[in-house]
C-alpha positions in Angstrom: 247.5 23.8 -12.1 244.5 21.4 -10.9 245.6 18.7 -8.6 243.9 15.2 -8.0 243.7 13.9 -4.7 243.0 10.0 -3.7 240.9 10.4 -0.6 238.6 8.0 1.1 236.2 10.7 0.4 234.5 11.7 -2.4 236.6 14.9 -4.2 235.0 16.5 -7.2 236.8 19.2 -9.3 234.1 21.4 -10.7 234.7 24.5 -13.3 233.1 27.2 -12.4 229.8 28.0 -14.0 230.2 31.4 -13.3 231.8 32.0 -16.6 232.2 34.4 -19.3 230.9 32.2 -21.7 227.5 31.1 -22.9 225.9 33.3 -20.0 223.9 35.4 -22.4 222.7 32.4 -24.7 219.3 32.6 -26.0 216.6 29.9 -25.7 214.8 29.0 -28.7 211.7 30.3 -27.6 213.4 33.6 -27.6 211.6 35.0 -24.9 212.1 38.7 -23.5 210.9 40.9 -20.7 209.4 44.1 -21.7 209.9 47.2 -19.3 209.6 50.9 -19.8 212.6 53.2 -20.4 213.7 55.2 -17.7 215.2 54.9 -14.3 211.7 54.4 -12.2 209.3 51.8 -11.9 206.4 52.6 -14.2 203.3 50.4 -14.8 203.0 49.5 -18.5 200.2 51.3 -19.9 197.4 49.3 -22.0 198.9 51.4 -25.2 202.1 49.8 -24.4 200.8 46.3 -23.9 198.9 46.6 -27.2 202.4 47.7 -28.8 203.8 44.3 -27.5 201.3 42.4 -29.5 201.3 44.6 -32.4 204.7 44.1 -32.7 204.3 40.1 -32.7 204.9 39.4 -28.9 202.7 36.9 -27.0 202.3 37.8 -23.3 203.6 34.7 -21.1 203.6 36.7 -17.7 202.9 39.7 -16.2 205.5 41.3 -13.7 203.2 43.9 -12.7 205.3 44.9 -9.5 207.9 46.3 -11.6 206.0 47.0 -14.4 207.2 44.2 -17.0 206.1 41.4 -19.2 207.6 38.0 -19.9 207.0 38.1 -23.9 207.6 35.3 -26.4 208.3 36.1 -30.0 209.4 34.8 -33.1 210.2 38.1 -34.8 214.1 38.7 -35.0 213.3 42.5 -34.9 211.1 42.4 -31.9 213.7 44.3 -29.4 214.2 47.2 -32.2 210.4 47.4 -32.4 210.1 47.6 -28.6 212.8 50.3 -28.7 210.9 52.2 -31.2 207.8 52.8 -29.2 209.9 53.8 -26.0 209.9 50.2 -24.6 213.1 48.1 -23.5 212.9 44.5 -24.1 215.7 42.5 -22.2 216.4 38.7 -23.5 215.1 36.2 -21.1 218.9 34.8 -20.6 219.8 31.4 -19.5 221.9 31.6 -16.2 224.0 28.6 -15.6 224.0 27.5 -12.0 227.3 28.6 -10.2 229.3 25.6 -8.9 231.9 26.1 -6.2 235.6 25.7 -7.2 236.2 22.5 -5.3 234.1 20.2 -3.2 235.2 17.6 -0.7 232.4 15.3 0.6 232.4 14.2 4.4 230.1 11.9 6.4 228.2 13.3 9.4 230.1 12.5 12.4 228.8 11.3 15.6 228.8 13.7 18.4 231.2 12.2 21.3 229.4 12.6 24.6 227.0 15.0 23.1 229.5 17.5 21.9 228.2 20.5 20.2 228.6 20.9 16.4 231.3 18.6 16.1 232.6 19.8 12.9 233.0 23.5 14.1 236.4 22.8 14.9 237.3 23.4 11.3 235.1 26.5 10.6 237.7 28.9 10.6 235.3 31.1 8.9 233.1 31.9 11.9 236.1 33.3 13.8 237.1 35.1 10.9 233.9 37.2 10.7 233.7 37.5 14.6 230.2 35.1 14.4 230.7 34.0 18.3 231.1 37.8 19.4 227.8 38.4 17.8 226.2 35.3 19.7 227.8 36.6 23.1 226.0 39.7 22.7 222.6 37.8 22.2 222.5 38.0 18.0 221.9 34.7 17.0 219.4 35.7 14.2 216.4 35.0 16.3 212.9 36.6 14.8 215.3 37.4 11.4 214.2 35.7 8.0 216.9 35.2 4.9 215.5 34.3 1.6 217.9 32.0 -0.4 217.3 32.0 -4.1 219.4 29.4 -5.5 219.0 25.0 -6.5 217.0 23.1 -4.6 217.0 22.3 -1.1 217.6 19.2 0.9 214.9 20.1 3.0 215.2 17.1 5.4 218.9 17.7 6.4 219.0 17.6 10.4 221.3 20.6 10.5 218.9 22.9 8.6 215.2 21.3 8.9 213.9 23.1 11.7 215.2 26.4 10.2 213.5 26.2 6.9 210.5 28.1 6.4 208.7 25.6 4.4 205.4 27.3 4.7 206.6 30.0 2.4 209.1 28.0 0.2 208.6 28.2 -3.5 209.7 27.0 -6.6 210.1 29.0 -10.2 211.4 26.2 -12.0 208.8 24.7 -14.3 207.9 20.9 -13.0 210.7 21.0 -10.3 210.0 20.9 -6.4 212.0 23.1 -3.8 213.2 19.7 -2.7 216.4 18.7 -4.1 215.3 16.2 -7.0 218.6 14.5 -7.9 219.9 11.6 -6.2 222.6 11.5 -3.8 224.4 14.6 -4.9 226.0 18.0 -3.3 223.0 20.7 -2.9 224.6 24.3 -3.9 221.4 26.3 -1.7 221.6 23.9 1.3 225.4 24.7 1.6 224.5 28.1 1.2 221.7 28.2 3.8 223.8 26.1 6.2 226.3 28.9 6.4 223.9 31.5 7.2 221.7 29.3 9.7 222.8 25.7 10.3 221.4 25.0 13.6 223.6 25.1 17.1 223.1 21.2 18.0 224.8 18.3 18.3 225.8 17.7 15.0 227.5 18.9 12.0 228.5 22.6 11.9 226.6 25.7 13.0 225.7 28.9 10.9 226.9 32.4 11.2 223.3 33.3 12.6 221.8 29.9 13.7 218.4 30.9 14.9 217.5 32.6 11.5 214.8 31.6 9.4 215.4 30.4 5.6 212.8 30.9 2.9 214.2 28.4 0.1 213.5 29.9 -3.0 214.3 28.0 -6.1 215.2 30.0 -9.2 217.7 27.6 -10.8 217.0 23.8 -12.0 219.6 21.3 -10.9 217.9 18.8 -13.8 219.0 21.4 -16.2 222.2 22.9 -14.8 220.6 26.5 -15.5 217.7 29.0 -14.5 216.1 31.6 -16.6 216.2 35.6 -15.8 212.6 35.5 -15.4 212.7 32.6 -12.7 215.1 34.9 -10.8 213.3 38.0 -11.1 210.0 36.1 -10.3 211.5 34.7 -6.9 212.9 38.2 -6.4 209.4 39.6 -6.7 207.7 36.9 -4.7 210.3 37.7 -1.7 209.1 41.1 -2.0 205.3 40.4 -2.3 205.9 38.1 1.2 207.1 41.2 3.0 204.8 43.5 1.4 201.8 41.5 2.2 203.0 40.9 5.7 203.2 36.9 5.3 207.0 37.5 6.3 209.4 39.8 7.9 212.0 38.8 5.3 214.5 41.5 4.9 217.6 39.8 3.4 218.2 38.0 0.3 221.1 35.7 -0.6 221.8 35.0 -4.4 225.0 33.2 -4.8 224.4 33.0 -8.7 224.8 35.0 -11.9 226.8 35.5 -15.0 228.3 38.3 -17.2 227.7 40.3 -20.5 229.1 43.0 -22.4 227.9 46.5 -22.4 228.4 46.6 -26.4 225.5 44.7 -26.7 222.4 46.3 -26.4 220.6 43.0 -24.5 223.0 43.5 -21.7 222.3 46.9 -21.2 218.7 46.0 -21.1 219.2 43.2 -18.9 221.4 45.5 -16.5 218.5 47.6 -16.4 215.8 44.9 -15.6 217.9 44.1 -12.7 218.6 47.6 -11.6 214.4 48.0 -11.3 213.7 44.6 -9.5 217.0 45.6 -7.1 215.2 48.9 -6.4 212.1 47.3 -5.9 213.0 45.1 -3.2 215.1 48.1 -1.7 212.4 50.3 -1.3 210.4 47.6 0.3 213.2 47.2 2.9 214.9 44.1 1.8 218.6 43.6 1.5 219.9 41.6 -1.9 223.6 39.9 -1.1 225.0 38.5 -4.2 228.0 36.7 -5.0 230.8 38.6 -7.3 231.9 35.5 -9.3 234.8 33.2 -9.5 236.6 34.3 -12.4 239.4 36.0 -11.0 238.4 39.0 -13.1 239.1 42.6 -12.1 235.8 44.4 -13.1 237.7 47.9 -13.3 240.2 46.7 -15.9 237.2 45.8 -18.3 234.6 48.5 -17.8 232.7 47.1 -20.6 231.7 43.7 -18.9 228.9 43.7 -16.6 228.4 41.3 -14.0 224.6 40.4 -13.0 223.0 40.5 -10.7 226.2 41.8 -8.3 226.4 44.8 -10.4 222.6 45.7 -10.0 221.9 49.2 -8.4 221.4 48.6 -4.7 222.7 44.8 -4.7 225.5 44.2 -2.4 228.3 42.5 -4.4 230.7 40.3 -2.0 234.0 39.1 -3.1 236.1 35.8 -1.3 238.9 35.6 1.2 240.5 32.5 2.9 243.7 31.6 4.9 246.4 30.0 3.1 247.4 26.6 4.9 245.0 27.4 8.1 245.4 23.8 9.4 249.2 24.3 9.1 249.4 27.7 10.3 246.1 28.4 12.6 247.1 32.2 12.8 246.9 32.5 8.7 245.1 35.4 7.7 241.7 34.4 6.8 241.4 37.7 5.2 243.6 37.2 2.3 241.9 37.6 -1.3 241.1 34.1 -2.7 242.8 32.9 -5.7 239.6 32.6 -7.9 237.6 35.7 -6.8 236.5 38.6 -8.9 236.9 42.0 -7.8 236.8 45.6 -8.7 235.6 49.0 -7.5 232.6 49.0 -9.9 231.7 45.2 -8.6 232.5 44.5 -4.8 230.9 46.4 -1.7 232.3 44.1 1.0 234.6 40.8 1.4 233.8 37.6 3.1 235.4 34.2 3.7 234.7 31.8 0.7 237.5 29.5 1.0 240.5 28.5 -1.1 242.4 25.6 -2.3 245.9 27.6 -3.4 247.9 26.0 -0.5 250.7 23.9 -2.2 251.5 20.4 -1.5 249.4 17.4 -1.0 250.8 16.6 2.4 247.9 15.4 5.1 246.9 17.7 8.1 244.7 16.5 11.4 242.4 19.1 12.6 240.4 17.1 15.6 239.3 13.9 14.1 239.7 15.1 10.8 242.7 13.9 8.5 242.8 15.4 5.0 245.3 17.0 2.6 246.2 20.5 4.1 244.3 22.6 1.3 241.3 21.0 2.0 241.1 23.1 5.5 241.2 26.0 4.1 237.8 25.7 2.2 234.3 26.1 4.0 232.3 23.2 5.6 228.8 23.5 5.5 225.8 20.7 5.2 224.8 19.9 1.5 223.3 16.3 1.4 220.6 14.3 3.2 219.9 11.5 0.7 219.5 7.7 0.8 223.3 7.6 1.3 223.2 9.5 4.4 224.1 13.0 5.8 226.9 14.8 4.4 228.7 18.0 4.9 230.9 19.4 2.0 234.0 21.7 2.3 233.5 24.1 -0.7 235.2 27.4 -2.0 233.7 30.1 -4.3 232.3 33.5 -3.9 228.8 31.7 -3.5 230.2 30.5 0.0 231.0 34.5 0.9 227.7 35.8 0.3 225.8 33.9 2.7 228.3 34.9 5.4 227.3 38.5 4.9 223.8 37.6 4.8 224.2 35.5 8.0 226.0 38.8 9.5 222.9 40.8 8.5 220.6 38.2 10.2 222.6 38.9 13.2 221.9 42.7 12.9 218.6 42.1 12.2 217.9 40.2 15.3 219.5 43.0 17.1 216.6 45.4 15.7 213.8 43.3 16.3 213.7 41.0 13.4 214.3 43.3 10.3 217.0 45.3 9.0 216.7 48.1 6.2 219.0 48.7 3.3 220.1 51.9 5.2 220.6 50.2 8.4 222.1 47.2 6.7 225.0 49.8 4.6 225.5 51.8 8.0 226.0 48.6 10.1 228.2 46.5 7.7 230.4 49.6 7.4 230.7 50.4 11.2 232.0 46.6 11.8 233.5 45.9 8.8 237.8 46.2 8.8 238.7 48.5 6.2 241.6 47.0 4.3 243.3 47.9 1.1 243.0 47.2 -1.8 239.7 48.9 -1.9 239.2 47.3 -5.5 239.4 43.9 -3.6 237.6 44.8 -0.3 235.1 47.3 -1.2 234.1 49.0 1.9 235.6 46.1 4.1 236.1 42.9 5.4 232.6 42.1 7.0 232.4 41.1 10.9 229.6 40.8 13.1 231.0 42.5 16.0 
């Protein structure tokens, strides 16, 4: 049952955009991404390019890094024609923006007496992943870089601005800038970035790895409410090229986004292969790909016909969400409790991390520090998310979108201990060594992630 609460702050109830309907909808332009058959990255030959054109395809863009072409065709049989000549045509799907399950807006408080991070008092999530223990060991993310692929970002948010690598920021959404383009609204990308790397200062919150640099990469449109597979894949390839050309030491990508499709649909199988290839490409260049598992309370093991992408791509690190139940009432409430909305399954989840929840019953108020809100609000994750003409704001939010950046932040801590980068093999070893190995494996995967 959804609950509506009258607060002095703005509360928005949003239905998850990580849904099972409409995710694979085709654009009227009928764009396709053409790749070679097989499990390895191969360049398309001149003959293959000619076959694309003979089949009625118009080449829109060349993704030469993974041997792929973005092609436009009006031929309803284009995919079948590609299959007949040993090529795979994956539809350039529309991917709806993922929105948190709940949002609660909070004005930036004044730091009394220069107090550090005045909202940190409600960040139960940092204690849950032992972020502070990592800091005490000197692992605060210094020298590490995380690329966040998301909607637009408030590059001017004072709790993040100094950590944004604006020199390498990039938008793959036609006609839109990296900077958030809607007036006075919640920015998903900013919230995710803040969980990773909000600055340790005298305002707001602090991130898991507060000295980490964030490369903001826009692959979803806040104007349209969706992205395209080609935008996402171009964003991933851009990050890989930054690393390959020694323009950045980025070794972690965070993608709090995705959707689902069915194996019985040949287009779905083709799209899975496409994401397998691009994730492999990044892994081979020393880049970890961290992805949210989705918010449908779906058991992927009970329905093996459903594919959730990009979380189920080979080499991706899929993250489920946890949260306490009534933390403001019971400070010892277990933050490793499975969140009510989180997807799970052995085939989907590699690790679990705090994502917040809103399942605590009742509407009674609780007070933590100077904040008095309904008790269930405090079970969500607080992070910076708006710096508009209305002011500087933080939001409580819940979703696997909030869980994935905890893992990215933990990897940034590990990377800082290793000189600034961490390979996929090193990441798997470190995550497994420090994780709490909990049951059921279907929900926690290899464990609940911890920094130390």
